[in-house]
N, CA, C and O atoms as a CHARMM CRD file, in Angstrom:
* protein
*
  236
    1    1 MET  N     -2.33100  22.22100  -4.66800 PROA 1      0.00000
    2    1 MET  CA    -1.92700  21.09200  -3.91200 PROA 1      0.00000
    3    1 MET  C     -0.78700  20.46000  -4.67200 PROA 1      0.00000
    4    1 MET  O     -1.07200  19.79300  -5.66600 PROA 1      0.00000
    5    2 ALA  N      0.44700  20.59500  -4.31800 PROA 2      0.00000
    6    2 ALA  CA     1.53900  19.97100  -5.11500 PROA 2      0.00000
    7    2 ALA  C      1.75600  18.45700  -4.62900 PROA 2      0.00000
    8    2 ALA  O      1.56900  17.48600  -5.36300 PROA 2      0.00000
    9    3 ASP  N      2.14700  18.39200  -3.38300 PROA 3      0.00000
   10    3 ASP  CA     2.41400  17.04900  -2.83300 PROA 3      0.00000
   11    3 ASP  C      1.54400  16.68800  -1.79500 PROA 3      0.00000
   12    3 ASP  O      1.03600  17.52900  -1.05300 PROA 3      0.00000
   13    4 VAL  N      1.29700  15.19900  -1.68200 PROA 4      0.00000
   14    4 VAL  CA     0.68800  14.73800  -0.45800 PROA 4      0.00000
   15    4 VAL  C      1.39500  13.56200   0.00100 PROA 4      0.00000
   16    4 VAL  O      1.75600  12.67200  -0.76800 PROA 4      0.00000
   17    5 LEU  N      1.61700  13.55200   1.39300 PROA 5      0.00000
   18    5 LEU  CA     2.41500  12.64800   2.12800 PROA 5      0.00000
   19    5 LEU  C      1.52800  11.50500   2.57000 PROA 5      0.00000
   20    5 LEU  O      0.40900  11.83500   2.96200 PROA 5      0.00000
   21    6 PHE  N      1.81900  10.27300   2.57700 PROA 6      0.00000
   22    6 PHE  CA     1.02800   9.14600   3.07600 PROA 6      0.00000
   23    6 PHE  C      1.78800   8.62600   4.19200 PROA 6      0.00000
   24    6 PHE  O      3.01900   8.60900   4.19900 PROA 6      0.00000
   25    7 GLU  N      1.04500   8.19400   5.15300 PROA 7      0.00000
   26    7 GLU  CA     1.53900   7.47200   6.41700 PROA 7      0.00000
   27    7 GLU  C      0.62700   6.16000   6.52900 PROA 7      0.00000
   28    7 GLU  O     -0.57900   6.26100   6.30700 PROA 7      0.00000
   29    8 TYR  N      1.21200   4.90400   6.87900 PROA 8      0.00000
   30    8 TYR  CA     0.55300   3.72900   7.03700 PROA 8      0.00000
   31    8 TYR  C      0.97200   3.13100   8.25000 PROA 8      0.00000
   32    8 TYR  O      2.17200   3.01000   8.49600 PROA 8      0.00000
   33    9 VAL  N     -0.03600   2.69000   9.14000 PROA 9      0.00000
   34    9 VAL  CA     0.13900   2.04300  10.21500 PROA 9      0.00000
   35    9 VAL  C     -0.84600   0.87200  10.46400 PROA 9      0.00000
   36    9 VAL  O     -2.02600   1.03300  10.77400 PROA 9      0.00000
   37   10 LYS  N     -0.17400  -0.44100  10.27800 PROA 10     0.00000
   38   10 LYS  CA    -1.01400  -1.56600  10.34100 PROA 10     0.00000
   39   10 LYS  C     -1.70700  -1.79800  11.89700 PROA 10     0.00000
   40   10 LYS  O     -1.00200  -1.75900  12.90600 PROA 10     0.00000
   41   11 MET  N     -2.86800  -1.99300  11.93900 PROA 11     0.00000
   42   11 MET  CA    -3.53100  -2.19200  13.19800 PROA 11     0.00000
   43   11 MET  C     -4.38500  -3.44600  13.20900 PROA 11     0.00000
   44   11 MET  O     -5.60100  -3.37600  13.02800 PROA 11     0.00000
   45   12 GLY  N     -3.80300  -4.50400  13.40400 PROA 12     0.00000
   46   12 GLY  CA    -4.53600  -5.94200  13.20000 PROA 12     0.00000
   47   12 GLY  C     -4.97800  -6.15900  11.76700 PROA 12     0.00000
   48   12 GLY  O     -4.17100  -6.27000  10.84400 PROA 12     0.00000
   49   13 ALA  N     -6.30600  -6.21600  11.61500 PROA 13     0.00000
   50   13 ALA  CA    -6.72900  -6.56100  10.03900 PROA 13     0.00000
   51   13 ALA  C     -7.07100  -5.29000   9.44400 PROA 13     0.00000
   52   13 ALA  O     -7.75700  -5.30400   8.42300 PROA 13     0.00000
   53   14 SER  N     -6.67200  -4.14100   9.96300 PROA 14     0.00000
   54   14 SER  CA    -6.90100  -2.86200   9.36000 PROA 14     0.00000
   55   14 SER  C     -5.51800  -1.95400   9.16400 PROA 14     0.00000
   56   14 SER  O     -4.48400  -2.22000   9.77600 PROA 14     0.00000
   57   15 VAL  N     -5.62500  -0.97700   8.33700 PROA 15     0.00000
   58   15 VAL  CA    -4.57800  -0.12800   8.23600 PROA 15     0.00000
   59   15 VAL  C     -5.01700   1.31700   8.46500 PROA 15     0.00000
   60   15 VAL  O     -6.03100   1.71400   7.89100 PROA 15     0.00000
   61   16 LYS  N     -4.32100   2.13400   9.27000 PROA 16     0.00000
   62   16 LYS  CA    -4.66800   3.52800   9.37000 PROA 16     0.00000
   63   16 LYS  C     -3.95300   4.35100   8.38200 PROA 16     0.00000
   64   16 LYS  O     -2.72500   4.36500   8.45400 PROA 16     0.00000
   65   17 VAL  N     -4.50700   4.99500   7.52600 PROA 17     0.00000
   66   17 VAL  CA    -3.72000   5.73000   6.46200 PROA 17     0.00000
   67   17 VAL  C     -4.13100   7.19800   6.86000 PROA 17     0.00000
   68   17 VAL  O     -5.26600   7.59700   7.12100 PROA 17     0.00000
   69   18 THR  N     -2.82000   7.99200   6.84800 PROA 18     0.00000
   70   18 THR  CA    -3.00100   9.40800   7.01600 PROA 18     0.00000
   71   18 THR  C     -2.48300  10.16600   5.67400 PROA 18     0.00000
   72   18 THR  O     -1.32500  10.01600   5.28200 PROA 18     0.00000
   73   19 ALA  N     -3.22400  10.81600   5.14000 PROA 19     0.00000
   74   19 ALA  CA    -2.80300  11.90600   3.91000 PROA 19     0.00000
   75   19 ALA  C     -2.50300  13.16500   4.51500 PROA 19     0.00000
   76   19 ALA  O     -3.34900  13.73200   5.20600 PROA 19     0.00000
   77   20 ILE  N     -1.33300  13.66500   4.30800 PROA 20     0.00000
   78   20 ILE  CA    -0.92900  15.00200   4.88300 PROA 20     0.00000
   79   20 ILE  C     -0.66400  15.77100   3.58100 PROA 20     0.00000
   80   20 ILE  O     -0.02500  15.31200   2.63400 PROA 20     0.00000
   81   21 GLU  N     -1.29700  17.15100   3.64200 PROA 21     0.00000
   82   21 GLU  CA    -0.92200  18.18600   2.68700 PROA 21     0.00000
   83   21 GLU  C      0.03400  19.13800   3.46500 PROA 21     0.00000
   84   21 GLU  O     -0.32800  19.75900   4.46400 PROA 21     0.00000
   85   22 PRO  N      1.11100  19.19500   3.00200 PROA 22     0.00000
   86   22 PRO  CA     2.47000  19.83900   3.73200 PROA 22     0.00000
   87   22 PRO  C      2.17000  21.42300   3.87900 PROA 22     0.00000
   88   22 PRO  O      2.39200  22.06000   4.90900 PROA 22     0.00000
   89   23 GLU  N      1.61400  21.97100   2.65400 PROA 23     0.00000
   90   23 GLU  CA     1.62500  23.59100   2.56600 PROA 23     0.00000
   91   23 GLU  C      0.52700  24.00900   3.85500 PROA 23     0.00000
   92   23 GLU  O      0.81900  24.87000   4.68500 PROA 23     0.00000
   93   24 THR  N     -0.50400  23.40900   3.86600 PROA 24     0.00000
   94   24 THR  CA    -1.56200  23.81900   4.93400 PROA 24     0.00000
   95   24 THR  C     -1.43100  22.96400   6.25000 PROA 24     0.00000
   96   24 THR  O     -2.10200  23.26200   7.23800 PROA 24     0.00000
   97   25 LYS  N     -0.57500  21.91600   6.25400 PROA 25     0.00000
   98   25 LYS  CA    -0.60100  21.00900   7.31500 PROA 25     0.00000
   99   25 LYS  C     -1.89100  20.38500   7.64600 PROA 25     0.00000
  100   25 LYS  O     -2.20500  20.16600   8.81600 PROA 25     0.00000
  101   26 THR  N     -2.58900  20.11500   6.72300 PROA 26     0.00000
  102   26 THR  CA    -3.96600  19.54800   6.91200 PROA 26     0.00000
  103   26 THR  C     -3.69000  17.94900   6.67600 PROA 26     0.00000
  104   26 THR  O     -2.94400  17.49800   5.80700 PROA 26     0.00000
  105   27 GLU  N     -4.39700  17.23000   7.57000 PROA 27     0.00000
  106   27 GLU  CA    -4.35100  15.84000   7.73300 PROA 27     0.00000
  107   27 GLU  C     -5.72800  15.17400   7.52500 PROA 27     0.00000
  108   27 GLU  O     -6.72900  15.81700   7.84000 PROA 27     0.00000
  109   28 ALA  N     -5.84400  13.96000   7.02900 PROA 28     0.00000
  110   28 ALA  CA    -7.02700  13.23500   6.83800 PROA 28     0.00000
  111   28 ALA  C     -6.51600  11.99100   7.17900 PROA 28     0.00000
  112   28 ALA  O     -5.42100  11.63700   6.74000 PROA 28     0.00000
  113   29 VAL  N     -7.37300  11.08100   8.12000 PROA 29     0.00000
  114   29 VAL  CA    -7.04700   9.74200   8.38500 PROA 29     0.00000
  115   29 VAL  C     -8.45200   8.76800   8.19100 PROA 29     0.00000
  116   29 VAL  O     -9.58600   9.03000   8.59100 PROA 29     0.00000
  117   30 VAL  N     -8.04600   7.71400   7.53900 PROA 30     0.00000
  118   30 VAL  CA    -8.94600   6.77800   7.15200 PROA 30     0.00000
  119   30 VAL  C     -8.52100   5.43700   7.77700 PROA 30     0.00000
  120   30 VAL  O     -7.32600   5.20600   7.95800 PROA 30     0.00000
  121   31 ILE  N     -9.35900   4.65600   8.07000 PROA 31     0.00000
  122   31 ILE  CA    -9.13800   3.07600   8.51500 PROA 31     0.00000
  123   31 ILE  C     -9.60600   2.29400   7.21800 PROA 31     0.00000
  124   31 ILE  O    -10.72900   2.43200   6.73300 PROA 31     0.00000
  125   32 VAL  N     -8.76100   1.57300   6.77900 PROA 32     0.00000
  126   32 VAL  CA    -9.07900   0.60400   5.76000 PROA 32     0.00000
  127   32 VAL  C     -8.71500  -0.79000   5.94400 PROA 32     0.00000
  128   32 VAL  O     -7.85800  -1.07700   6.78100 PROA 32     0.00000
  129   33 PRO  N     -9.31000  -1.72600   5.21100 PROA 33     0.00000
  130   33 PRO  CA    -8.87100  -3.09800   5.38200 PROA 33     0.00000
  131   33 PRO  C     -7.48100  -3.45200   4.88500 PROA 33     0.00000
  132   33 PRO  O     -6.99500  -3.01800   3.84000 PROA 33     0.00000
  133   34 VAL  N     -6.87800  -4.29700   5.74900 PROA 34     0.00000
  134   34 VAL  CA    -5.41100  -4.61300   5.16700 PROA 34     0.00000
  135   34 VAL  C     -5.25900  -5.01900   3.90600 PROA 34     0.00000
  136   34 VAL  O     -4.17000  -4.81600   3.36900 PROA 34     0.00000
  137   35 GLY  N     -6.25900  -5.63600   3.21800 PROA 35     0.00000
  138   35 GLY  CA    -6.15400  -6.38100   1.90400 PROA 35     0.00000
  139   35 GLY  C     -6.05900  -5.48600   0.79500 PROA 35     0.00000
  140   35 GLY  O     -5.66900  -5.88200  -0.30300 PROA 35     0.00000
  141   36 LEU  N     -6.43300  -4.16300   1.04200 PROA 36     0.00000
  142   36 LEU  CA    -6.55100  -3.10900  -0.19300 PROA 36     0.00000
  143   36 LEU  C     -5.06200  -3.02800  -0.68100 PROA 36     0.00000
  144   36 LEU  O     -4.14200  -3.48400  -0.00300 PROA 36     0.00000
  145   37 SER  N     -4.88100  -2.43200  -1.87600 PROA 37     0.00000
  146   37 SER  CA    -3.75300  -2.42800  -2.54800 PROA 37     0.00000
  147   37 SER  C     -3.41500  -0.70400  -2.00500 PROA 37     0.00000
  148   37 SER  O     -4.25800   0.14900  -1.72400 PROA 37     0.00000
  149   38 GLU  N     -2.11000  -0.59000  -1.98300 PROA 38     0.00000
  150   38 GLU  CA    -1.60700   0.77900  -1.60900 PROA 38     0.00000
  151   38 GLU  C     -2.29700   1.89900  -2.34900 PROA 38     0.00000
  152   38 GLU  O     -2.62300   2.94000  -1.77800 PROA 38     0.00000
  153   39 THR  N     -2.53800   1.64500  -3.77000 PROA 39     0.00000
  154   39 THR  CA    -3.20000   2.62700  -4.59100 PROA 39     0.00000
  155   39 THR  C     -4.41500   2.92500  -4.09900 PROA 39     0.00000
  156   39 THR  O     -4.67200   4.10900  -3.88100 PROA 39     0.00000
  157   40 GLU  N     -5.30100   2.00200  -3.85500 PROA 40     0.00000
  158   40 GLU  CA    -6.69900   2.18700  -3.14800 PROA 40     0.00000
  159   40 GLU  C     -6.67800   2.83300  -1.92800 PROA 40     0.00000
  160   40 GLU  O     -7.46800   3.74600  -1.69100 PROA 40     0.00000
  161   41 MET  N     -5.69300   2.38000  -0.97100 PROA 41     0.00000
  162   41 MET  CA    -5.61500   3.16300   0.37000 PROA 41     0.00000
  163   41 MET  C     -5.27600   4.52100   0.17900 PROA 41     0.00000
  164   41 MET  O     -5.86500   5.33400   0.89300 PROA 41     0.00000
  165   42 GLN  N     -4.39000   4.96100  -0.69400 PROA 42     0.00000
  166   42 GLN  CA    -4.02000   6.28600  -1.00600 PROA 42     0.00000
  167   42 GLN  C     -5.33500   6.98100  -1.59900 PROA 42     0.00000
  168   42 GLN  O     -5.68000   8.07300  -1.14700 PROA 42     0.00000
  169   43 ALA  N     -6.01900   6.39600  -2.53900 PROA 43     0.00000
  170   43 ALA  CA    -7.23700   7.04600  -3.17500 PROA 43     0.00000
  171   43 ALA  C     -8.34800   7.32400  -2.08600 PROA 43     0.00000
  172   43 ALA  O     -9.06400   8.32100  -2.17700 PROA 43     0.00000
  173   44 ARG  N     -8.47200   6.42000  -1.06100 PROA 44     0.00000
  174   44 ARG  CA    -9.55300   6.80100   0.01300 PROA 44     0.00000
  175   44 ARG  C     -9.03000   7.89800   0.82700 PROA 44     0.00000
  176   44 ARG  O     -9.74000   8.86800   1.09500 PROA 44     0.00000
  177   45 ALA  N     -7.84500   7.79400   1.22500 PROA 45     0.00000
  178   45 ALA  CA    -7.17800   9.07300   2.15100 PROA 45     0.00000
  179   45 ALA  C     -7.24200  10.15800   1.41100 PROA 45     0.00000
  180   45 ALA  O     -7.60800  11.17500   2.00000 PROA 45     0.00000
  181   46 LEU  N     -6.93100  10.25600   0.01300 PROA 46     0.00000
  182   46 LEU  CA    -6.83700  11.43400  -0.73300 PROA 46     0.00000
  183   46 LEU  C     -8.15500  11.92800  -0.77600 PROA 46     0.00000
  184   46 LEU  O     -8.28100  13.12900  -0.53900 PROA 46     0.00000
  185   47 GLN  N     -9.30000  11.18400  -1.05700 PROA 47     0.00000
  186   47 GLN  CA   -10.59100  11.59400  -1.25700 PROA 47     0.00000
  187   47 GLN  C    -10.93300  12.51000   0.00600 PROA 47     0.00000
  188   47 GLN  O    -11.36000  13.66300  -0.05300 PROA 47     0.00000
  189   48 LYS  N    -10.67700  11.81500   1.09300 PROA 48     0.00000
  190   48 LYS  CA   -11.21700  12.46900   2.39900 PROA 48     0.00000
  191   48 LYS  C    -10.32300  13.62200   2.68500 PROA 48     0.00000
  192   48 LYS  O    -10.85600  14.47400   3.39500 PROA 48     0.00000
  193   49 LEU  N     -9.03900  13.88400   2.29900 PROA 49     0.00000
  194   49 LEU  CA    -8.13800  14.95900   2.38600 PROA 49     0.00000
  195   49 LEU  C     -8.99600  16.09400   1.49500 PROA 49     0.00000
  196   49 LEU  O     -9.42800  17.10500   2.04800 PROA 49     0.00000
  197   50 LEU  N     -9.17000  15.87700   0.30200 PROA 50     0.00000
  198   50 LEU  CA    -9.79800  16.93800  -0.60400 PROA 50     0.00000
  199   50 LEU  C    -11.13400  17.43500  -0.09600 PROA 50     0.00000
  200   50 LEU  O    -11.49200  18.60900  -0.18100 PROA 50     0.00000
  201   51 TYR  N    -11.88200  16.40800   0.46500 PROA 51     0.00000
  202   51 TYR  CA   -13.21800  16.89200   1.06800 PROA 51     0.00000
  203   51 TYR  C    -12.90200  17.87700   2.40700 PROA 51     0.00000
  204   51 TYR  O    -13.65700  18.81500   2.66200 PROA 51     0.00000
  205   52 ILE  N    -11.81900  17.60500   3.16500 PROA 52     0.00000
  206   52 ILE  CA   -11.46400  18.53300   4.24200 PROA 52     0.00000
  207   52 ILE  C    -11.09800  19.77400   3.62700 PROA 52     0.00000
  208   52 ILE  O    -11.58800  20.80400   4.09000 PROA 52     0.00000
  209   53 LEU  N    -10.23900  19.84000   2.56200 PROA 53     0.00000
  210   53 LEU  CA    -9.78300  21.10400   2.17400 PROA 53     0.00000
  211   53 LEU  C    -10.76200  21.91000   1.70700 PROA 53     0.00000
  212   53 LEU  O    -10.78100  23.10400   2.00400 PROA 53     0.00000
  213   54 LYS  N    -11.76300  21.29800   0.85600 PROA 54     0.00000
  214   54 LYS  CA   -13.02000  21.86200   0.35400 PROA 54     0.00000
  215   54 LYS  C    -13.88300  22.58000   1.49200 PROA 54     0.00000
  216   54 LYS  O    -14.37500  23.70200   1.37500 PROA 54     0.00000
  217   55 LYS  N    -13.96600  21.91400   2.39000 PROA 55     0.00000
  218   55 LYS  CA   -14.82400  22.42800   3.57300 PROA 55     0.00000
  219   55 LYS  C    -14.09100  23.69900   4.16100 PROA 55     0.00000
  220   55 LYS  O    -14.75600  24.67000   4.52100 PROA 55     0.00000
  221   56 LYS  N    -12.69000  23.68100   4.25600 PROA 56     0.00000
  222   56 LYS  CA   -11.94900  24.59600   4.91800 PROA 56     0.00000
  223   56 LYS  C    -12.07200  25.96200   3.99300 PROA 56     0.00000
  224   56 LYS  O    -12.11800  27.07800   4.51000 PROA 56     0.00000
  225   57 ASP  N    -12.11800  25.75400   2.62600 PROA 57     0.00000
  226   57 ASP  CA   -12.21900  26.85800   1.70900 PROA 57     0.00000
  227   57 ASP  C    -13.52100  27.59600   1.78000 PROA 57     0.00000
  228   57 ASP  O    -13.63800  28.78400   1.47700 PROA 57     0.00000
  229   58 ASN  N    -14.53500  26.78900   2.21600 PROA 58     0.00000
  230   58 ASN  CA   -15.98600  27.38000   2.18100 PROA 58     0.00000
  231   58 ASN  C    -16.20100  27.97900   3.65200 PROA 58     0.00000
  232   58 ASN  O    -17.18700  28.68000   3.88100 PROA 58     0.00000
  233   59 ALA  N    -15.49300  27.75800   4.39600 PROA 59     0.00000
  234   59 ALA  CA   -15.74500  28.01800   5.76500 PROA 59     0.00000
  235   59 ALA  C    -15.50100  29.54200   5.85600 PROA 59     0.00000
  236   59 ALA  O    -15.63400  30.12500   6.93200 PROA 59     0.00000
C-alpha cells in the first residue's frame, strides 16, 4: 500500500473521515469528534482501512 487518500466532511459536532486505498479502490469510513487532530482522524480511518484490507486478503 503506497498511498492513502483522506477525505473529511464536517457534520455538526462530528467529522466523517474516508480513507481510500487507490490501487484496490478500497474505502473505510469512520465518524469522529470534531475536536480530534487531523493526525488522530487519519490514524482511526487508516486503522479501519487496514482491517478491511486484511479481511479481503483472508477471504
